C-alpha positions in Angstrom: -21.5 46.4 129.2 -20.7 43.4 131.5 -22.8 40.8 129.8 -19.8 38.6 129.2 -18.8 38.3 132.9 -21.9 36.3 134.0 -21.4 34.0 130.9 -18.4 32.7 132.7 -20.7 30.9 135.1 -21.6 28.6 132.2 -17.9 27.6 132.0 -17.3 26.9 135.6 -21.6 20.2 139.2 -21.2 16.3 140.6 -21.2 13.6 138.0 -19.9 11.0 140.5 -16.8 8.8 140.3 -17.3 7.6 136.8 -15.1 8.0 133.7 -15.4 11.4 132.2 -17.6 11.3 129.0 -19.0 14.8 128.7 -16.5 15.7 126.0 -14.5 13.7 123.5 -10.9 14.3 122.8 -10.7 17.0 120.1 -14.4 18.0 120.3 -15.1 21.7 119.6 -18.2 23.8 120.0 -18.4 27.3 118.6 -21.3 29.5 119.8 -22.4 32.9 118.4 -23.6 35.2 121.2 -26.5 37.5 120.7 -27.4 40.2 123.2 -30.2 42.8 123.1 -30.2 44.5 119.6 -26.9 42.8 118.7 -27.3 39.5 116.8 -23.5 38.8 117.0 -22.1 40.4 120.1 -19.4 37.8 120.6 -18.2 34.3 120.2 -17.5 31.5 122.6 -15.4 28.5 121.6 -15.4 25.4 123.9 -12.8 22.8 123.1 -11.6 19.5 124.7 -8.2 17.9 124.6 -7.0 14.8 126.4 -3.5 14.4 127.9 -2.0 11.0 128.0 -4.2 9.9 125.0 -5.5 6.4 125.4 -5.0 6.4 129.2 -8.2 6.9 131.1 -6.2 7.9 134.2 -5.1 11.0 132.4 -6.4 14.6 132.3 -9.1 16.2 130.1 -8.6 19.9 129.5 -11.7 21.9 128.6 -10.9 25.4 127.3 -13.4 28.2 126.8 -12.4 31.2 124.8 -14.8 34.2 124.9 -14.4 37.3 122.8 -16.7 40.3 122.1 -17.4 41.0 118.4 -18.1 43.8 116.0 -19.8 46.9 117.2 -20.0 45.5 120.7 -16.2 45.0 120.7 -15.8 48.7 119.9 -17.7 49.5 123.1 -16.4 46.7 125.3 -13.3 44.8 124.3 -13.6 41.6 126.2 -11.3 38.6 125.9 -11.3 35.7 128.3 -9.7 32.3 128.5 -10.7 29.6 131.0 -9.2 26.2 131.3 -10.7 23.3 133.4 -8.7 20.2 134.2 -10.6 17.0 134.9 -9.4 13.6 136.0 -10.7 11.3 133.2 -11.0 8.2 135.3 -13.3 9.8 138.0 -14.7 13.0 136.4 -13.3 14.9 139.3 -12.6 18.6 138.8 -8.9 19.2 139.6 -8.3 22.8 138.7 -9.7 25.9 137.0 -7.7 28.7 135.6 -9.4 31.9 134.4 -7.7 34.8 132.7 -9.2 37.9 131.1 -8.2 41.1 129.4 -10.9 43.6 130.4 -10.3 47.3 130.6 -12.6 47.5 133.7 -12.0 44.2 135.4 -8.9 42.2 134.6 -8.9 38.6 135.9 -6.2 36.0 136.6 -7.2 33.4 139.1 -6.9 29.7 139.7 -8.6 27.1 141.9 -6.8 23.9 142.7 -8.6 21.1 144.6 -6.9 18.7 147.0 -9.3 15.8 147.6 -7.0 14.1 150.1 -7.2 17.1 152.4 -10.7 18.1 151.2 -9.7 21.7 150.6 -9.6 24.0 147.6 -6.8 26.6 147.2 -8.0 29.8 145.4 -5.3 32.1 144.1 -6.1 35.5 142.7 -3.1 37.1 141.1 -4.8 40.4 140.3 -6.4 40.8 143.8 -4.2 38.9 146.1 -6.3 39.8 149.1 -9.0 37.5 147.8 -6.7 34.4 147.8 -7.7 31.8 150.3 -7.9 28.1 151.2 -11.4 26.9 151.9 -13.0 23.5 152.9 -14.4 21.4 150.0 -18.1 20.7 150.4 -19.5 17.2 150.3 -19.4 15.8 146.8 -17.1 16.0 143.8 -17.5 19.3 141.9 -17.2 19.6 138.1 -17.7 22.5 135.8 -21.2 23.3 134.7 -20.5 23.1 131.0 -19.3 19.5 131.3 -22.3 18.6 133.4 -24.7 20.2 130.8 -23.0 18.5 127.9 -23.0 15.2 129.8 -26.9 15.4 129.8 -26.9 14.0 126.3 -26.4 10.6 127.9 -28.7 11.1 130.9 -32.0 10.6 129.0 -33.9 13.0 131.2 -37.6 13.4 130.7 -39.6 16.6 131.5 -40.0 16.8 135.3 -36.8 14.9 136.1 -33.6 16.4 137.5 -30.0 15.8 138.5 -28.2 17.5 141.4 -24.8 19.0 141.0 -22.0 20.8 142.9 -21.0 23.8 140.9 -17.7 25.8 141.3 -17.5 29.5 140.4 -14.2 31.3 141.3 -13.8 30.7 145.1 -17.4 29.5 145.7 -19.3 26.2 145.5 -23.0 26.0 144.9 -25.6 23.2 145.1 -27.5 23.2 141.8 -30.2 21.1 140.3 -30.6 20.7 136.5 -34.3 20.2 135.6 -35.6 18.8 132.4 -38.5 21.3 131.6 -40.1 20.7 128.2 -39.5 20.0 124.5 -39.1 22.8 122.1 -38.3 23.4 118.4 -35.4 25.8 117.9 -33.6 27.2 114.9 -29.8 27.6 114.9 -27.1 28.4 112.2 -26.7 24.6 111.9 -30.5 24.0 111.2 -33.7 23.3 113.1 -33.8 20.9 116.0 -36.3 19.4 118.4 -34.8 19.9 121.8 -35.2 19.2 125.5 -35.0 22.4 127.5 -32.9 22.1 130.7 -33.0 24.7 133.4 -30.4 24.8 136.2 -31.9 26.0 139.5 -30.5 26.8 142.9 -33.3 25.6 145.0 -31.9 26.2 148.5 -30.2 29.5 149.5 -29.9 31.0 146.0 -26.6 32.8 145.4 -25.1 35.0 142.7 -27.2 35.6 139.6 -29.9 33.2 140.9 -30.4 35.4 144.0 -30.8 38.4 141.6 -33.5 36.7 139.6 -31.2 35.4 136.8 -31.9 32.3 134.8 -29.9 29.8 132.7 -31.5 27.6 130.0 -29.9 24.9 127.8 -31.5 23.3 124.7 -30.3 19.7 124.0 -31.0 18.3 120.5 -33.1 15.2 120.6 -31.6 13.7 117.4 -28.7 11.4 117.2 -26.2 14.2 117.9 -27.6 15.2 121.3 -25.8 18.5 120.9 -26.3 21.5 123.2 -27.5 23.7 120.3 -28.6 26.7 122.4 -27.9 28.3 125.7 -29.4 31.4 127.3 -28.5 33.6 130.3 -31.2 35.9 131.4 -30.4 38.9 133.6 -32.2 42.1 134.6 -30.3 44.0 131.9 -31.4 41.5 129.2 -30.7 38.1 127.8 -27.6 36.7 126.2 -28.3 33.8 123.8 -25.7 31.4 122.6 -26.5 29.5 119.3 -24.3 26.7 118.1 -22.8 28.0 114.9 -20.1 25.3 114.3 -19.4 21.8 115.7 -16.4 19.6 115.2 -16.7 16.1 116.6 -13.7 14.1 118.0 -11.4 13.3 115.0 -12.0 9.5 115.4 -15.8 9.9 115.6 -17.9 10.9 112.6 -21.3 10.5 114.3 -22.5 10.2 117.9 
């Protein structure tokens, strides 16, 4: 069962040279993952921590911990940790580190971006032959999760979109996030009226998009503007993430 590997695409867009506001310092999202007949196949915890607190020139670290759960874990013990480092003053993606303990496909790789030279250095410690230095495409990439969470402040309406530059391992993809429609959804935190966002690779689809895969995100339309649901649909089935717990930044009690 490799359902957790494509989920990493959700954790690894361009927001422009503006202060990073997708996450607050200390904000934590905990998602329960359902897949096929398994209502709780795993858990994904996304947390944010600022270095140099109070200094907008510092770094925001976005950490995503993914772990299979229960019966699924007995079949497929998956543990993965990914950390994204973002320059707070500009929202620029600086580096991505991905490490996983998987009996079939261990991972330990890192991407570091040099904007002065416009190159990205990809280092694969498990498969050194995949390490390389590649030119950075036009634009400033940022991880997809940060871009999706940032949509709480975009005020998109159905039919509108924003274009992104997405990084996944050693690749960069042009992606558009479309606001599709409004929908009522139920989660462990309650029922929400949401805006459904659908990322699309409109030109030269790659990866799961080339294989007919689809990602959807549901953004609550109340004051919280939380991403309460995400879904990754593949040929083998759909993995659904429901927000089960949310911890706001310590200094913030309400968005």
